[in-house]
ZADREN-397969 format. One record per residue (C-alpha): residue in one letter; y negated, x negated, z; residue number from 1. Coordinates in steps of 0.001 Angstrom, whole numbers. Layout:
REM residues N
{'A', {Y, X, Z}, NUM}
...
This chain:
REM residues 613
{'M', {44790, -110492, -37358}, 1}
{'S', {47966, -111210, -35277}, 2}
{'T', {49552, -109251, -32777}, 3}
{'E', {53213, -110251, -32843}, 4}
{'T', {53236, -112130, -29336}, 5}
{'H', {51179, -109207, -27786}, 6}
{'Q', {52580, -106263, -25991}, 7}
{'E', {52119, -102854, -27164}, 8}
{'E', {50762, -100285, -24276}, 9}
{'Q', {50991, -96769, -24745}, 10}
{'H', {48802, -94701, -22664}, 11}
{'Q', {48215, -90623, -22014}, 12}
{'F', {45218, -88677, -22756}, 13}
{'S', {43968, -86489, -19766}, 14}
{'A', {44899, -82756, -21009}, 15}
{'E', {40913, -82436, -20906}, 16}
{'V', {40539, -84929, -23647}, 17}
{'E', {43678, -83495, -25525}, 18}
{'R', {42081, -80190, -25300}, 19}
{'L', {38411, -81535, -26589}, 20}
{'M', {39968, -83377, -29720}, 21}
{'D', {41464, -79923, -30678}, 22}
{'L', {37885, -78056, -30432}, 23}
{'V', {36526, -80552, -32542}, 24}
{'V', {38877, -80836, -34927}, 25}
{'H', {39278, -77239, -35089}, 26}
{'A', {35854, -75209, -34148}, 27}
{'L', {34211, -77738, -36219}, 28}
{'Y', {35860, -78168, -39171}, 29}
{'S', {33407, -77066, -41793}, 30}
{'E', {30886, -79549, -40972}, 31}
{'R', {32755, -82441, -40832}, 32}
{'E', {30065, -85069, -41926}, 33}
{'I', {28710, -85351, -38424}, 34}
{'F', {30974, -87509, -37635}, 35}
{'L', {29488, -90327, -39359}, 36}
{'R', {26364, -89707, -37548}, 37}
{'E', {27887, -89817, -34920}, 38}
{'L', {29994, -92615, -35366}, 39}
{'I', {26608, -95063, -37074}, 40}
{'A', {24871, -94031, -33743}, 41}
{'N', {27295, -95871, -31394}, 42}
{'S', {27299, -98928, -33429}, 43}
{'A', {23537, -98683, -33396}, 44}
{'D', {23456, -98283, -29712}, 45}
{'A', {25506, -101319, -29125}, 46}
{'T', {23682, -103707, -31427}, 47}
{'D', {20459, -102571, -29496}, 48}
{'R', {22572, -103651, -26046}, 49}
{'R', {23807, -106709, -27578}, 50}
{'R', {19882, -107167, -28538}, 51}
{'F', {18879, -106692, -24834}, 52}
{'E', {21710, -108642, -23281}, 53}
{'A', {21128, -111653, -25407}, 54}
{'L', {17669, -111995, -23710}, 55}
{'T', {19165, -113240, -20519}, 56}
{'N', {22826, -114377, -21703}, 57}
{'E', {22941, -116596, -24764}, 58}
{'A', {26259, -115861, -25267}, 59}
{'C', {25349, -112471, -26074}, 60}
{'A', {22933, -113856, -29249}, 61}
{'L', {22957, -111762, -32187}, 62}
{'P', {24304, -113204, -35621}, 63}
{'A', {21313, -114538, -38071}, 64}
{'T', {21239, -110430, -39807}, 65}
{'P', {23236, -108126, -37761}, 66}
{'Q', {24302, -105164, -39988}, 67}
{'I', {26357, -101466, -39453}, 68}
{'R', {28705, -102148, -42070}, 69}
{'L', {30567, -99228, -44014}, 70}
{'T', {33549, -100546, -46290}, 71}
{'I', {35646, -98007, -48279}, 72}
{'D', {39437, -99014, -49484}, 73}
{'K', {39816, -95896, -51798}, 74}
{'E', {43417, -97339, -52589}, 75}
{'A', {44575, -97399, -48999}, 76}
{'R', {42437, -94483, -47775}, 77}
{'L', {40750, -96433, -45358}, 78}
{'L', {37070, -95777, -44057}, 79}
{'T', {35928, -98953, -41723}, 80}
{'I', {32541, -98529, -39853}, 81}
{'S', {31713, -101917, -38580}, 82}
{'D', {29060, -103343, -36030}, 83}
{'D', {28453, -106711, -34686}, 84}
{'G', {27193, -104866, -31430}, 85}
{'L', {27911, -105801, -27624}, 86}
{'G', {31438, -104953, -28064}, 87}
{'M', {33970, -103383, -25344}, 88}
{'T', {36691, -105201, -23372}, 89}
{'K', {39979, -103695, -22698}, 90}
{'D', {39049, -101576, -19699}, 91}
{'E', {35550, -100396, -21220}, 92}
{'M', {37860, -99140, -24197}, 93}
{'I', {39916, -97479, -21952}, 94}
{'Q', {37029, -95846, -20142}, 95}
{'N', {34902, -94615, -23267}, 96}
{'L', {37979, -93849, -25376}, 97}
{'G', {40354, -92664, -23470}, 98}
{'T', {38782, -90489, -20281}, 99}
{'I', {35873, -87783, -20590}, 100}
{'A', {34172, -85768, -17577}, 101}
{'R', {35930, -82892, -17036}, 102}
{'S', {33215, -80930, -17151}, 103}
{'G', {32562, -81385, -20288}, 104}
{'T', {35703, -79943, -22209}, 105}
{'R', {35314, -76450, -20164}, 106}
{'A', {31272, -76372, -21156}, 107}
{'F', {31868, -77555, -24795}, 108}
{'E', {34476, -74711, -25173}, 109}
{'K', {32212, -72348, -23496}, 110}
{'Q', {29336, -73314, -25879}, 111}
{'L', {31056, -73155, -28851}, 112}
{'K', {32030, -69023, -27989}, 113}
{'D', {28123, -68343, -27841}, 114}
{'T', {27578, -70265, -30632}, 115}
{'K', {27032, -68930, -34069}, 116}
{'P', {29159, -71044, -36573}, 117}
{'E', {26614, -72736, -39070}, 118}
{'D', {25088, -73686, -35531}, 119}
{'R', {27983, -75476, -34348}, 120}
{'P', {28328, -79209, -35609}, 121}
{'N', {25124, -79900, -33378}, 122}
{'L', {27111, -79143, -30468}, 123}
{'I', {29185, -82466, -30825}, 124}
{'G', {26326, -84992, -30229}, 125}
{'Q', {25334, -82271, -27473}, 126}
{'F', {28453, -82685, -25682}, 127}
{'G', {28363, -86623, -25691}, 128}
{'V', {31549, -86466, -27513}, 129}
{'G', {30746, -88114, -30921}, 130}
{'F', {33620, -90391, -31104}, 131}
{'Y', {35956, -87617, -30933}, 132}
{'S', {35009, -86151, -34236}, 133}
{'A', {36452, -88645, -36096}, 134}
{'F', {39437, -87070, -35930}, 135}
{'M', {38114, -84400, -38344}, 136}
{'V', {38514, -86301, -41240}, 137}
{'S', {41170, -89138, -40080}, 138}
{'D', {44714, -88553, -39133}, 139}
{'K', {44548, -91883, -37480}, 140}
{'V', {41917, -94028, -35735}, 141}
{'E', {41842, -97724, -35184}, 142}
{'V', {39322, -99487, -32951}, 143}
{'I', {39069, -103027, -33030}, 144}
{'S', {36368, -104552, -30346}, 145}
{'R', {35693, -107437, -28912}, 146}
{'R', {32950, -107994, -26161}, 147}
{'A', {30473, -110605, -26712}, 148}
{'G', {30353, -113715, -24879}, 149}
{'T', {34170, -113280, -24274}, 150}
{'D', {37411, -114508, -26665}, 151}
{'E', {39421, -111623, -26351}, 152}
{'A', {39748, -108799, -28377}, 153}
{'W', {41874, -105415, -28814}, 154}
{'I', {42765, -102602, -30725}, 155}
{'W', {42937, -99201, -29860}, 156}
{'T', {45651, -96538, -31987}, 157}
{'S', {45388, -93020, -31589}, 158}
{'E', {46725, -90090, -34224}, 159}
{'G', {44767, -87905, -31551}, 160}
{'K', {48138, -85992, -30699}, 161}
{'G', {47822, -86676, -26821}, 162}
{'Q', {48631, -90536, -26394}, 163}
{'Y', {46972, -93864, -27741}, 164}
{'S', {48240, -97370, -27392}, 165}
{'M', {46542, -100785, -26525}, 166}
{'I', {47318, -104342, -27720}, 167}
{'Q', {45518, -107480, -27509}, 168}
{'T', {44404, -108776, -31401}, 169}
{'T', {42095, -110855, -32492}, 170}
{'R', {38269, -110871, -34005}, 171}
{'D', {36016, -113562, -35756}, 172}
{'T', {33277, -112248, -33841}, 173}
{'A', {31864, -110187, -31027}, 174}
{'G', {31473, -106369, -32434}, 175}
{'T', {33542, -103238, -33269}, 176}
{'D', {35430, -102253, -36073}, 177}
{'I', {36363, -98313, -36118}, 178}
{'I', {38863, -97957, -38941}, 179}
{'L', {39712, -94113, -39771}, 180}
{'H', {42905, -93273, -41763}, 181}
{'I', {41411, -90512, -43975}, 182}
{'K', {43317, -87522, -44355}, 183}
{'S', {43994, -85977, -47809}, 184}
{'D', {41535, -83227, -47764}, 185}
{'A', {38446, -85514, -47201}, 186}
{'D', {38485, -87701, -50305}, 187}
{'E', {34873, -87190, -50329}, 188}
{'Y', {34082, -89803, -47778}, 189}
{'L', {35912, -92234, -49690}, 190}
{'E', {32593, -92056, -52324}, 191}
{'S', {29995, -94213, -51896}, 192}
{'M', {27218, -91894, -53012}, 193}
{'R', {28868, -89248, -50446}, 194}
{'L', {28564, -91557, -47505}, 195}
{'E', {24925, -92605, -48955}, 196}
{'N', {23464, -89229, -48793}, 197}
{'I', {24837, -88769, -45232}, 198}
{'I', {23090, -91764, -43932}, 199}
{'R', {20065, -90928, -45724}, 200}
{'K', {20199, -87336, -44156}, 201}
{'W', {21133, -88117, -40654}, 202}
{'A', {20485, -91882, -40023}, 203}
{'D', {17684, -93468, -42307}, 204}
{'H', {15474, -94007, -39117}, 205}
{'I', {18035, -96546, -37320}, 206}
{'A', {16321, -100123, -37572}, 207}
{'W', {19413, -101929, -38242}, 208}
{'P', {20466, -102261, -41817}, 209}
{'I', {23392, -100245, -42716}, 210}
{'V', {25528, -101400, -45414}, 211}
{'I', {27991, -99501, -47684}, 212}
{'K', {30719, -101677, -49573}, 213}
{'Q', {33233, -100397, -52005}, 214}
{'D', {35450, -103023, -54238}, 215}
{'D', {32538, -105734, -54917}, 216}
{'K', {29333, -103483, -54655}, 217}
{'E', {27048, -103343, -51691}, 218}
{'T', {24414, -100876, -51330}, 219}
{'N', {21429, -100677, -48840}, 220}
{'A', {22019, -96998, -47002}, 221}
{'N', {18858, -96994, -44976}, 222}
{'T', {15208, -97739, -45012}, 223}
{'G', {15047, -98422, -41476}, 224}
{'T', {11513, -97498, -41060}, 225}
{'A', {10673, -97442, -37545}, 226}
{'I', {9132, -93551, -37568}, 227}
{'W', {6945, -94056, -34480}, 228}
{'R', {4956, -96671, -36566}, 229}
{'K', {3864, -94150, -39253}, 230}
{'P', {789, -91487, -39180}, 231}
{'R', {1903, -87836, -38191}, 232}
{'S', {678, -86634, -41579}, 233}
{'E', {3424, -89051, -43529}, 234}
{'I', {6201, -87570, -41213}, 235}
{'T', {7848, -84479, -42497}, 236}
{'D', {8809, -82054, -39861}, 237}
{'E', {12734, -82552, -40937}, 238}
{'Q', {12292, -86347, -39869}, 239}
{'M', {10520, -85907, -36593}, 240}
{'E', {13357, -83468, -35203}, 241}
{'E', {16092, -85545, -36475}, 242}
{'F', {14595, -88531, -34635}, 243}
{'Y', {14159, -86193, -31348}, 244}
{'R', {18039, -85810, -31995}, 245}
{'H', {18738, -89022, -32398}, 246}
{'V', {16660, -90152, -29060}, 247}
{'T', {17886, -87566, -26870}, 248}
{'H', {21297, -86239, -27905}, 249}
{'L', {20038, -82771, -27740}, 250}
{'F', {20323, -80540, -30665}, 251}
{'D', {17305, -77824, -30377}, 252}
{'K', {13574, -78523, -31316}, 253}
{'P', {11228, -79916, -28915}, 254}
{'L', {8684, -77709, -27066}, 255}
{'A', {6277, -80781, -27568}, 256}
{'T', {5997, -83408, -29560}, 257}
{'L', {3265, -86801, -28638}, 258}
{'L', {2634, -89091, -31273}, 259}
{'W', {-73, -91521, -29788}, 260}
{'H', {-1223, -94766, -31192}, 261}
{'A', {-3469, -96266, -28241}, 262}
{'E', {-6091, -99403, -28928}, 263}
{'G', {-8210, -101328, -27040}, 264}
{'V', {-7173, -104046, -24764}, 265}
{'I', {-3913, -103203, -24479}, 266}
{'E', {-2163, -101662, -28163}, 267}
{'F', {917, -99747, -28188}, 268}
{'T', {2526, -96680, -29836}, 269}
{'A', {4259, -93600, -28126}, 270}
{'L', {6542, -90976, -29959}, 271}
{'L', {7637, -88865, -26659}, 272}
{'F', {9291, -85473, -26500}, 273}
{'L', {9400, -82430, -24373}, 274}
{'P', {12978, -81070, -24687}, 275}
{'G', {13472, -77509, -25039}, 276}
{'M', {16592, -77382, -23333}, 277}
{'I', {18249, -79624, -20391}, 278}
{'S', {21670, -81445, -21276}, 279}
{'P', {24896, -79864, -19445}, 280}
{'F', {25675, -83403, -18010}, 281}
{'E', {22203, -83584, -16113}, 282}
{'P', {21409, -81214, -13876}, 283}
{'V', {18500, -80976, -11612}, 284}
{'D', {19641, -83454, -8803}, 285}
{'Q', {20372, -86172, -12087}, 286}
{'E', {19569, -89614, -11589}, 287}
{'R', {16398, -89944, -10907}, 288}
{'K', {15036, -92551, -13963}, 289}
{'S', {12683, -92514, -16710}, 290}
{'K', {14189, -91913, -20493}, 291}
{'V', {11959, -93782, -22293}, 292}
{'R', {12550, -96343, -24433}, 293}
{'L', {10723, -99857, -24701}, 294}
{'H', {10558, -101639, -28290}, 295}
{'V', {8699, -104614, -28465}, 296}
{'R', {7307, -105033, -32092}, 297}
{'R', {10103, -102424, -33235}, 298}
{'M', {12649, -103856, -31371}, 299}
{'F', {14556, -102377, -28547}, 300}
{'I', {14064, -103829, -25305}, 301}
{'T', {15607, -101509, -22894}, 302}
{'D', {15733, -97603, -21489}, 303}
{'E', {15237, -98950, -18051}, 304}
{'A', {11709, -99786, -17895}, 305}
{'E', {10624, -96890, -15810}, 306}
{'M', {7994, -96220, -18133}, 307}
{'L', {7161, -92770, -16876}, 308}
{'P', {7575, -92072, -13023}, 309}
{'A', {10636, -90148, -11838}, 310}
{'W', {8931, -86657, -11874}, 311}
{'L', {8345, -86841, -15492}, 312}
{'R', {12239, -87986, -16171}, 313}
{'F', {12235, -85159, -19041}, 314}
{'I', {9924, -86412, -21154}, 315}
{'Q', {12166, -88438, -23598}, 316}
{'G', {11304, -91255, -26413}, 317}
{'I', {10084, -94837, -27242}, 318}
{'V', {7440, -96917, -26448}, 319}
{'D', {6645, -99885, -29021}, 320}
{'T', {4015, -102290, -27932}, 321}
{'E', {2860, -105891, -29371}, 322}
{'D', {1695, -107122, -25855}, 323}
{'L', {4671, -108617, -24493}, 324}
{'P', {7167, -110985, -25869}, 325}
{'L', {10657, -110047, -27629}, 326}
{'N', {12107, -112175, -24552}, 327}
{'V', {10806, -110081, -21667}, 328}
{'S', {13021, -110346, -18899}, 329}
{'R', {14168, -108006, -16240}, 330}
{'E', {11633, -109548, -13442}, 331}
{'M', {8787, -109216, -16012}, 332}
{'L', {9615, -105670, -16588}, 333}
{'Q', {9033, -104967, -12784}, 334}
{'N', {5919, -107227, -12349}, 335}
{'T', {3981, -107674, -15598}, 336}
{'P', {87, -106161, -15688}, 337}
{'V', {948, -105248, -19417}, 338}
{'L', {3348, -102879, -18513}, 339}
{'A', {1868, -101483, -15329}, 340}
{'R', {-1660, -100302, -17200}, 341}
{'I', {860, -98911, -20346}, 342}
{'R', {2984, -96606, -17874}, 343}
{'K', {-518, -95520, -16139}, 344}
{'A', {-1801, -94803, -19922}, 345}
{'L', {1335, -93131, -20190}, 346}
{'T', {1430, -90911, -17767}, 347}
{'N', {-2043, -89558, -17693}, 348}
{'R', {-1857, -88699, -21657}, 349}
{'V', {1760, -87227, -20474}, 350}
{'I', {-136, -84701, -17851}, 351}
{'S', {-3167, -84533, -20540}, 352}
{'E', {-856, -83015, -23117}, 353}
{'L', {794, -80631, -20553}, 354}
{'Q', {-2595, -78902, -19384}, 355}
{'K', {-3172, -78312, -22948}, 356}
{'L', {619, -77041, -23346}, 357}
{'S', {-233, -74753, -20420}, 358}
{'E', {-2972, -72655, -22159}, 359}
{'D', {-241, -71286, -23935}, 360}
{'K', {1593, -69006, -21656}, 361}
{'E', {4904, -68356, -23162}, 362}
{'T', {5885, -72060, -24003}, 363}
{'Y', {4529, -73227, -20637}, 364}
{'E', {6871, -70802, -19084}, 365}
{'K', {9541, -72263, -21130}, 366}
{'F', {8889, -75494, -20030}, 367}
{'W', {8399, -74525, -16500}, 368}
{'N', {11993, -73060, -16088}, 369}
{'L', {13578, -75615, -17625}, 370}
{'F', {11872, -78273, -15520}, 371}
{'G', {9341, -77083, -12936}, 372}
{'A', {11971, -78333, -10325}, 373}
{'I', {11964, -81746, -11115}, 374}
{'F', {7968, -81850, -12124}, 375}
{'K', {7120, -80343, -8074}, 376}
{'E', {8706, -84311, -7446}, 377}
{'G', {5266, -85447, -7964}, 378}
{'L', {3767, -83273, -5114}, 379}
{'W', {6496, -85113, -3023}, 380}
{'E', {5563, -88170, -3906}, 381}
{'N', {1911, -87081, -3263}, 382}
{'G', {-140, -89570, -5613}, 383}
{'E', {-3138, -90011, -7687}, 384}
{'H', {-1444, -86970, -9758}, 385}
{'T', {-939, -84244, -7046}, 386}
{'E', {-3951, -82364, -7462}, 387}
{'T', {-3178, -82266, -11269}, 388}
{'I', {177, -81070, -10698}, 389}
{'A', {-580, -78506, -8184}, 390}
{'K', {-2656, -76997, -10950}, 391}
{'L', {-90, -76764, -13342}, 392}
{'S', {2634, -75845, -11113}, 393}
{'R', {3859, -72354, -11055}, 394}
{'F', {5687, -69860, -8196}, 395}
{'Y', {6812, -66468, -7891}, 396}
{'S', {4662, -64378, -5491}, 397}
{'S', {5374, -61272, -3618}, 398}
{'T', {2733, -58914, -5054}, 399}
{'Q', {2445, -60401, -8783}, 400}
{'E', {4876, -60023, -11669}, 401}
{'G', {5831, -63549, -13256}, 402}
{'F', {4706, -66630, -12460}, 403}
{'T', {1086, -67456, -11111}, 404}
{'T', {-657, -70665, -9722}, 405}
{'L', {-2395, -71964, -6434}, 406}
{'S', {-5844, -71296, -8022}, 407}
{'D', {-5137, -67554, -8908}, 408}
{'Y', {-3386, -67268, -5613}, 409}
{'V', {-6687, -68611, -3893}, 410}
{'S', {-8684, -66163, -5627}, 411}
{'R', {-6772, -63221, -4506}, 412}
{'M', {-6954, -64057, -1036}, 413}
{'K', {-7840, -61339, 1826}, 414}
{'E', {-11767, -62170, 3123}, 415}
{'D', {-10475, -63634, 6688}, 416}
{'Q', {-7467, -65158, 5435}, 417}
{'K', {-7333, -68840, 5992}, 418}
{'A', {-4133, -70037, 4815}, 419}
{'I', {-1800, -70269, 1677}, 420}
{'Y', {1220, -68257, 2699}, 421}
{'Y', {4830, -68930, 1381}, 422}
{'L', {8087, -68652, 1876}, 423}
{'A', {11184, -71224, 710}, 424}
{'G', {14465, -69998, 109}, 425}
{'D', {17619, -70450, -2563}, 426}
{'S', {16329, -67465, -4953}, 427}
{'K', {14095, -65240, -5709}, 428}
{'E', {16062, -62275, -5344}, 429}
{'I', {16873, -62811, -1306}, 430}
{'L', {13300, -63829, -882}, 431}
{'T', {11883, -60735, -2505}, 432}
{'S', {13893, -58869, 103}, 433}
{'S', {13749, -61188, 3243}, 434}
{'P', {12609, -59398, 6268}, 435}
{'Q', {10137, -62204, 6824}, 436}
{'L', {7900, -60554, 4405}, 437}
{'E', {7601, -57392, 5877}, 438}
{'G', {4760, -58088, 8426}, 439}
{'F', {2652, -59375, 5672}, 440}
{'K', {3459, -56904, 3113}, 441}
{'A', {2278, -54220, 5720}, 442}
{'Q', {-960, -55677, 5770}, 443}
{'G', {-1421, -56101, 1529}, 444}
{'I', {-809, -60497, 2212}, 445}
{'E', {277, -62070, -943}, 446}
{'V', {2781, -64466, -115}, 447}
{'L', {4139, -67410, -2984}, 448}
{'L', {7972, -67636, -3299}, 449}
{'F', {9382, -71004, -3112}, 450}
{'T', {12642, -71269, -5038}, 451}
{'D', {13259, -75032, -5545}, 452}
{'A', {14815, -77526, -3429}, 453}
{'V', {11923, -79399, -3129}, 454}
{'D', {9419, -76592, -2046}, 455}
{'A', {11002, -76937, 1342}, 456}
{'F', {9340, -80416, 1773}, 457}
{'W', {6044, -81123, -588}, 458}
{'P', {3743, -78437, 1284}, 459}
{'D', {3985, -80353, 4486}, 460}
{'R', {3326, -83650, 2448}, 461}
{'V', {138, -82208, 613}, 462}
{'G', {-796, -80141, 3498}, 463}
{'K', {-3526, -78098, 1513}, 464}
{'F', {-4924, -76981, -1482}, 465}
{'N', {-8559, -76133, -2163}, 466}
{'D', {-9396, -76898, 1493}, 467}
{'K', {-6686, -74097, 2415}, 468}
{'P', {-3781, -74981, 4314}, 469}
{'L', {-252, -74261, 2883}, 470}
{'R', {1754, -72625, 5956}, 471}
{'S', {5366, -71207, 5775}, 472}
{'I', {5177, -67570, 7387}, 473}
{'T', {8323, -68455, 9308}, 474}
{'R', {5866, -70569, 11236}, 475}
{'A', {2583, -67686, 10797}, 476}
{'K', {2947, -65553, 13820}, 477}
{'E', {55, -66047, 15374}, 478}
{'D', {-1698, -66145, 11845}, 479}
{'L', {-210, -62736, 10832}, 480}
{'E', {-1439, -61377, 14645}, 481}
{'K', {-4886, -62511, 14004}, 482}
{'L', {-5060, -60981, 10283}, 483}
{'M', {-3469, -57372, 12028}, 484}
{'G', {-6775, -57387, 13708}, 485}
{'E', {-4543, -56277, 17259}, 486}
{'T', {-4990, -57594, 20645}, 487}
{'Q', {-1856, -59546, 21457}, 488}
{'H', {948, -57745, 22282}, 489}
{'T', {1762, -58077, 26463}, 490}
{'N', {5638, -57477, 27209}, 491}
{'S', {6293, -54994, 29513}, 492}
{'E', {9010, -55899, 32802}, 493}
{'E', {11696, -54509, 31007}, 494}
{'E', {11044, -55935, 27634}, 495}
{'E', {10692, -59802, 29276}, 496}
{'N', {14083, -59002, 31074}, 497}
{'L', {15470, -58065, 27594}, 498}
{'L', {14414, -61345, 26225}, 499}
{'K', {15133, -63130, 29766}, 500}
{'S', {18879, -61670, 28809}, 501}
{'L', {18722, -62943, 25013}, 502}
{'Q', {18020, -66468, 26657}, 503}
{'E', {20532, -66610, 28979}, 504}
{'I', {23146, -65137, 26377}, 505}
{'L', {22413, -67218, 23752}, 506}
{'K', {20985, -70706, 25155}, 507}
{'D', {22241, -73466, 23047}, 508}
{'K', {21817, -71107, 20060}, 509}
{'I', {18140, -70330, 20197}, 510}
{'V', {15286, -72340, 21500}, 511}
{'E', {13415, -69231, 22642}, 512}
{'A', {13751, -65108, 22558}, 513}
{'R', {10179, -63350, 22109}, 514}
{'T', {8581, -60227, 20589}, 515}
{'T', {6996, -60202, 17270}, 516}
{'Q', {5051, -57779, 15719}, 517}
{'R', {5187, -58970, 12209}, 518}
{'L', {8796, -56711, 11654}, 519}
{'V', {8568, -53172, 10215}, 520}
{'D', {11773, -52039, 9435}, 521}
{'S', {14084, -54973, 10724}, 522}
{'P', {15456, -55419, 14505}, 523}
{'V', {15490, -59183, 14440}, 524}
{'I', {14215, -62294, 12322}, 525}
{'L', {14181, -66035, 12697}, 526}
{'A', {11280, -68381, 13110}, 527}
{'A', {10873, -72271, 13022}, 528}
{'S', {8854, -73534, 15770}, 529}
{'E', {5254, -74197, 15169}, 530}
{'N', {5871, -78092, 15548}, 531}
{'G', {9690, -78365, 13746}, 532}
{'P', {10094, -78483, 9810}, 533}
{'D', {10213, -75194, 8085}, 534}
{'L', {13682, -73078, 8412}, 535}
{'Q', {15000, -73528, 4594}, 536}
{'M', {14039, -77367, 5163}, 537}
{'Q', {16760, -77270, 7888}, 538}
{'R', {19239, -75958, 5827}, 539}
{'L', {18943, -78286, 2716}, 540}
{'M', {18961, -81036, 5126}, 541}
{'R', {22256, -79831, 6722}, 542}
{'R', {23572, -78848, 3500}, 543}
{'N', {23080, -83074, 2207}, 544}
{'D', {24003, -84120, 5838}, 545}
{'K', {26400, -82345, 7532}, 546}
{'S', {26345, -84616, 10364}, 547}
{'M', {22989, -83442, 11256}, 548}
{'P', {22010, -81826, 14326}, 549}
{'S', {21336, -78239, 13769}, 550}
{'T', {17686, -77255, 15590}, 551}
{'P', {18067, -74255, 17346}, 552}
{'P', {15718, -71160, 15831}, 553}
{'I', {13677, -69031, 17844}, 554}
{'L', {14838, -65390, 17779}, 555}
{'E', {11789, -62679, 17061}, 556}
{'V', {12948, -59123, 17735}, 557}
{'N', {10890, -55675, 16841}, 558}
{'I', {10408, -53929, 20088}, 559}
{'K', {9705, -51106, 17987}, 560}
{'H', {12919, -50714, 16612}, 561}
{'P', {15415, -48330, 17896}, 562}
{'W', {18086, -50770, 18418}, 563}
{'I', {16132, -53126, 20607}, 564}
{'K', {14538, -50007, 22467}, 565}
{'S', {18577, -49110, 23414}, 566}
{'L', {19446, -53034, 24295}, 567}
{'I', {16102, -52513, 26521}, 568}
{'S', {17707, -49171, 28079}, 569}
{'K', {20941, -51308, 28735}, 570}
{'V', {19746, -54303, 30318}, 571}
{'K', {17605, -51533, 32567}, 572}
{'A', {20796, -49949, 33696}, 573}
{'G', {22950, -53310, 33600}, 574}
{'T', {24932, -53123, 30927}, 575}
{'N', {26765, -56170, 29470}, 576}
{'I', {25224, -57139, 26258}, 577}
{'D', {26428, -60293, 25124}, 578}
{'D', {28221, -59163, 21684}, 579}
{'E', {25676, -57414, 20758}, 580}
{'A', {22906, -60339, 21290}, 581}
{'A', {25694, -62063, 19299}, 582}
{'I', {25434, -59482, 16643}, 583}
{'L', {21522, -59824, 16518}, 584}
{'L', {21754, -63562, 16284}, 585}
{'D', {24166, -63270, 13084}, 586}
{'L', {22338, -60459, 11315}, 587}
{'A', {19383, -62699, 11628}, 588}
{'R', {20952, -65830, 10090}, 589}
{'V', {22372, -63462, 7522}, 590}
{'Q', {18717, -62187, 6491}, 591}
{'D', {17857, -66157, 5957}, 592}
{'G', {21161, -66348, 3978}, 593}
{'E', {22740, -68224, 6497}, 594}
{'M', {26499, -67732, 7211}, 595}
{'P', {27251, -66359, 10745}, 596}
{'L', {28048, -68442, 13427}, 597}
{'D', {32040, -67384, 13372}, 598}
{'P', {32119, -64990, 10665}, 599}
{'T', {35685, -63661, 11901}, 600}
{'L', {34040, -63028, 14882}, 601}
{'F', {30914, -61474, 13450}, 602}
{'A', {33170, -58978, 11506}, 603}
{'R', {35336, -58118, 14803}, 604}
{'R', {32155, -57054, 16673}, 605}
{'I', {30589, -55397, 13997}, 606}
{'A', {34132, -53489, 13542}, 607}
{'T', {34254, -52919, 17242}, 608}
{'A', {30275, -51518, 17497}, 609}
{'L', {31006, -49079, 14831}, 610}
{'T', {33993, -47929, 16517}, 611}
{'N', {32126, -47505, 19903}, 612}
{'E', {29269, -45400, 17799}, 613}
């Protein structure tokens, strides 16, 4: 290796990376063997990626016998992990080794405080900081990498103390070497037997051969068994959990595991997991892609084959089939009927497993709290599984404790009730106290409380359940009046004059002012137009697109409320009610979780009104 003719470049870690490495080294110090699992997993992933790239790029072809090699130089105190993977360019090395998402360190540090010491090693993989675990056993790390299809190689060097250097070098073949300068108190990681035991424990299932080299001796350290090919009875719970952790990069236990050997016209094996947690880097609005990896004859092909629909993206695992060629192209992944049939069978089987899981109330509610918002996206797609998804969905209710189902709601409907009523908003707490519920509560009518963003959209798409229309109570004024069994209220001349005044004062801000009988304690409320979108849907659409024009709501007033009665008297007496009209509208907005149109002016008007009192 020659570096004399190249200029060394010095780079600073971001403060977040420096802090992160300090946390890894000192907070996780007692479980240092985890570093080997993380570095080997990175090597295996890089080799998988090169295998897939080679399908469409001959320059990325793997060598005849690709391996992951651990080389021990006891005298020099060096442990080198080498692979024949895809390798990295200079820019990729800087990106992958020199930076990390800022949210990662904060989340990592918080989790450390809440985790028992014996559970802390799992946090390394959970937070995607595996490479930095190398500094737990090394006082210096060098990474030499050459990307497949290129001739240029670079060496990255750091002592983990705030900076790193980059210099151009040479490497005979594509791949990566990670050279660890082992600390004086980490002698065990320069022993072949110790490394072999760690690999058997953490990485035995990795398909690529892992070889340990020390002096003139080579040891095959893993069996490379495809665990999904075994019968379930031959897989220990420990092996299954470790494979789950390898696939998902999570370190809890799965809520459910599905090992399925499908036989018939199309044969494939699926090992799928329903995780017991959400990755801190993957919120509900994450990229809507399936995380099921496709293998052909045990060889990894891609994790972008969309094996499950987006609304099942929380399911992770692998599918392995004999019915596709190893050199499957990206076009074939999209168009082959074989894969389409596997996808359909897989989706049907996952739904079947969720139906079984729903019989265990406690476990299913844990699943629902984690992934219900994603699962309900299937209702928005309104495909062949809509009815089943609707039956499996869980909702809060204005009259029931915990979750309820649409089927149970229908069974409790009043005899003369024609629709399933719901109210959509940002949280159960806000919805429970919403004035929108007052009239329905007074009549003993149950209302479902929809708290996820997708709930504002799917009811209009689905339309009905068990032949009962789904209707937002913000658009159910006439329904409630019929259920109350009262004749429709006819406004007096004084009441009409108040409505006209409100309409004139608030003109562009509301589409109409009208009286309502659905309020009991509150003076005012907003309503959506019968033909327009639900209020919550409008709010969500505006949040996502600030330029979207606002649709003026209907302002409904409770003529039995003392404040409204006083306004009727003021209009009759010719008193100006401009400020009170504005306060009414802002109050209605606040009740619905919106800000006043002008918060400062709203506060000033309230203060003035209280002073005048």
